[in-house]
C-alpha positions in Angstrom: 207.4 63.6 23.2 204.0 62.4 24.5 202.3 60.0 22.2 200.7 57.6 21.0 200.2 59.5 17.9 196.5 60.0 16.9 196.7 58.5 13.4 193.2 59.6 12.6 193.9 63.2 13.6 197.0 63.2 11.4 195.2 61.6 8.5 192.5 64.3 8.7 195.1 67.1 8.8 196.9 65.6 5.8 193.6 65.6 4.0 193.3 69.4 4.5 191.2 69.4 7.7 192.3 72.7 9.4 190.6 71.9 12.7 192.6 68.6 12.9 195.8 70.5 12.2 195.0 73.1 14.8 194.4 70.3 17.3 197.8 68.8 16.5 199.4 72.2 16.9 197.8 72.6 20.3 198.8 69.1 21.4 202.5 69.5 20.5 203.0 73.1 21.6 204.2 72.4 25.2 206.6 69.7 24.2 208.2 71.5 21.3 208.6 74.6 23.6 210.2 72.5 26.3 212.7 71.0 23.9 213.5 74.5 22.5 213.9 75.9 25.9 216.3 73.2 27.1 218.3 73.1 23.9 218.5 76.9 23.4 218.5 77.9 27.1 216.5 81.0 26.3 212.8 81.6 26.5 212.7 84.0 23.5 214.7 81.6 21.3 212.4 78.7 22.5 209.4 80.8 21.4 210.9 81.3 18.0 211.8 77.6 17.7 208.2 76.7 18.6 206.7 79.0 15.9 209.2 77.9 13.2 208.6 74.2 14.0 204.8 74.3 14.1 204.6 76.5 11.0 206.7 73.9 9.3 204.2 71.3 10.4 201.4 73.4 8.9 203.2 73.8 5.6 204.3 70.2 5.3 201.5 68.1 6.9 199.8 67.4 3.6 203.0 65.9 2.2 204.1 64.2 5.4 204.8 60.6 4.4 205.1 59.0 7.8 208.5 57.4 7.3 209.1 58.4 11.0 206.7 59.3 13.7 205.3 62.8 13.7 207.0 63.5 17.0 210.5 62.4 15.7 210.0 64.6 12.6 209.1 67.6 14.8 212.2 67.1 17.0 214.3 67.1 13.8 212.8 70.3 12.7 213.0 71.9 16.1 216.7 70.8 16.4 217.5 72.5 13.1 215.8 75.7 14.3 217.9 75.6 17.5 221.1 75.1 15.5 220.2 78.2 13.4 219.7 80.2 16.6 223.0 79.0 17.9 224.8 80.0 14.8 223.2 83.5 14.9 224.4 83.9 18.5 227.9 82.5 17.9 229.6 85.9 18.1 227.7 86.9 21.3 229.5 86.6 24.6 229.2 83.0 26.0 226.9 82.7 28.9 228.2 80.1 31.4 225.5 78.7 33.7 225.9 76.2 36.5 224.2 75.2 39.7 225.7 78.3 41.2 223.1 80.2 39.4 220.5 79.0 41.8 219.7 81.1 44.9 221.2 80.1 48.2 217.7 79.2 49.4 217.3 76.9 46.4 220.6 75.1 47.1 219.8 74.6 50.7 216.4 73.1 49.8 218.1 70.8 47.2 220.8 69.7 49.6 218.2 68.8 52.3 215.9 67.0 49.9 216.7 63.6 51.3 216.9 60.2 49.6 214.0 60.9 47.1 214.6 64.5 46.1 212.6 64.1 42.8 209.5 63.8 45.0 210.4 66.4 47.5 211.5 69.2 45.2 209.0 71.7 44.0 208.4 72.0 40.2 210.4 75.3 40.1 213.4 73.9 42.0 213.4 70.7 39.8 213.4 72.7 36.6 216.1 75.1 37.9 218.4 72.3 38.9 217.9 70.3 35.7 218.1 73.3 33.3 221.2 74.7 35.1 222.9 71.3 34.9 221.9 70.9 31.2 223.4 74.3 30.4 226.9 73.1 31.4 226.9 70.1 29.0 228.5 70.3 25.6 225.7 70.8 23.0 226.2 67.4 21.4 225.9 65.7 24.8 223.0 67.9 25.8 220.8 67.1 22.8 221.3 63.4 23.2 220.4 63.4 26.8 217.4 65.7 26.3 216.1 63.5 23.5 216.7 60.2 25.2 216.3 60.8 28.9 214.0 63.9 29.0 211.8 63.3 26.0 212.0 59.5 26.1 212.9 58.8 22.4 214.6 55.4 21.8 218.3 55.4 20.8 217.4 54.6 17.2 214.9 57.5 17.1 217.6 59.9 18.6 220.0 58.7 15.9 217.4 59.5 13.3 216.8 63.0 14.6 220.6 63.8 14.8 221.6 62.0 11.7 224.3 59.9 13.4 224.7 56.2 14.1 223.2 54.5 17.2 226.6 53.7 18.5 227.5 57.4 18.5 224.3 58.2 20.3 225.0 55.8 23.0 228.6 56.9 23.4 227.4 60.5 23.9 224.6 59.4 26.1 226.8 57.5 28.6 229.1 60.5 28.9 226.2 62.9 29.3 224.6 60.8 32.0 227.7 60.7 34.1 228.2 64.4 33.7 224.6 65.2 34.7 225.0 63.0 37.8 228.0 65.1 38.7 226.3 68.5 38.0 223.2 67.5 39.9 225.1 66.6 43.1 223.4 69.3 45.2 220.1 67.7 44.3 220.8 64.0 44.5 223.6 63.7 47.1 226.1 61.9 44.7 228.6 59.5 46.2 231.9 58.9 44.4 232.1 55.4 42.9 235.1 53.1 43.0 236.4 53.6 46.6 239.6 51.7 45.6 241.1 49.6 42.9 238.9 46.7 43.9 235.7 48.3 42.6 234.7 48.2 39.0 233.6 51.4 37.2 230.0 50.7 37.9 228.4 53.9 36.5 229.3 53.4 32.8 228.2 49.7 33.3 224.9 50.8 34.7 224.3 53.2 31.9 225.1 50.5 29.3 222.8 48.1 31.2 219.9 50.7 31.0 220.4 50.6 27.2 220.4 46.8 27.1 224.0 46.7 26.0 225.6 44.9 28.9 226.2 41.2 28.6 224.3 39.0 31.0 227.5 37.8 32.7 228.8 41.3 33.2 225.4 42.4 34.5 225.4 39.6 37.0 228.9 40.4 38.1 228.1 44.1 38.6 224.9 43.3 40.4 226.7 41.0 42.9 229.4 43.7 43.5 226.9 46.5 44.0 224.9 44.3 46.5 228.0 43.9 48.7 229.6 47.4 48.2 227.6 50.2 49.9 229.7 52.9 48.1 229.0 51.6 44.6 225.4 51.0 45.5 225.0 54.6 46.6 226.8 55.8 43.4 224.4 53.7 41.2 221.4 55.0 43.2 222.6 58.6 42.6 222.7 58.0 38.8 219.2 56.5 38.9 218.0 59.6 40.8 219.6 62.0 38.3 217.9 60.1 35.4 214.6 60.2 37.3 214.9 64.0 37.6 215.5 64.2 33.8 212.5 61.9 33.1 210.0 63.4 35.6 210.9 67.1 35.5 207.7 69.2 34.9 207.3 70.5 31.4 207.2 74.3 31.3 204.2 75.5 29.3 204.8 78.2 26.7 203.7 81.6 27.9 200.1 82.4 26.7 201.4 85.3 24.6 203.8 82.9 22.8 201.1 80.3 22.3 198.6 82.9 21.0 201.3 84.2 18.5 201.8 80.7 17.2 198.1 80.0 16.8 197.7 83.3 15.0 200.6 82.5 12.6 199.0 79.1 11.8 195.6 80.8 11.2 197.1 83.4 8.9 198.9 80.6 7.0 195.8 78.5 6.7 193.8 81.5 5.5 196.4 82.4 2.9 196.3 78.8 1.6 192.6 78.7 1.3 192.1 82.3 0.0 189.5 82.9 2.6 189.3 85.9 4.9 190.8 85.4 8.3 188.0 84.9 10.9 188.2 86.7 14.2 190.4 85.0 16.9 188.4 82.4 18.7 185.9 81.9 15.9 
């Protein structure tokens, strides 16, 4: 979630400044909506998650103690809202999505994107490829990858949101990264690693290196191998491209009607708290 956090703005909101609170709500709307959309896989559910999360912010901001960053707290609330949505839909027929959900034209464009597809793809195609790939992951893997590689939280912050240990976060993350690389093959032109028994399993090693968890000696050994092995070098490059797509994918803005509904709900809440009459929208 985009920060740095405006500490003064938060302090004013905690002190009862409704204008500061509304500014915070506006600032965090797009990112909470994006998180809800990628975790729930449904625009209507993402709109509900957005409203639930930002109403929770309005209700709790005066008692927010700052033990975590505001963004981490919002992700935690949004995740709980997504889990509730999932439980409600548990008896509905499962919807299986994959890259096959893209149109033939989309797939042709993805396959022809070249060595730097994250620069060549349009915003729509990038989102379609990423969201379709995310939808195929197990929910536990998806939420770790979204929080770490899409939203940019640190591993300890992800652990705080999920209520698990950092080791569990990293284990899921490495698994999810390799799965995403495989799912995004039409977009990134993946190359299988380990051409024969002489090659190390470089992709898990690279993922661990990105988390700062690979010993210097192992890192040097992997680097030397990758430099002389074109196949493993191509495989590592494809993982880097997959993670770049996760990091740089455009953030879908909430539809204006959804944003307006959230703002109205906040205004109604603030009016009920102060006992004043609700002013006209835009006043």
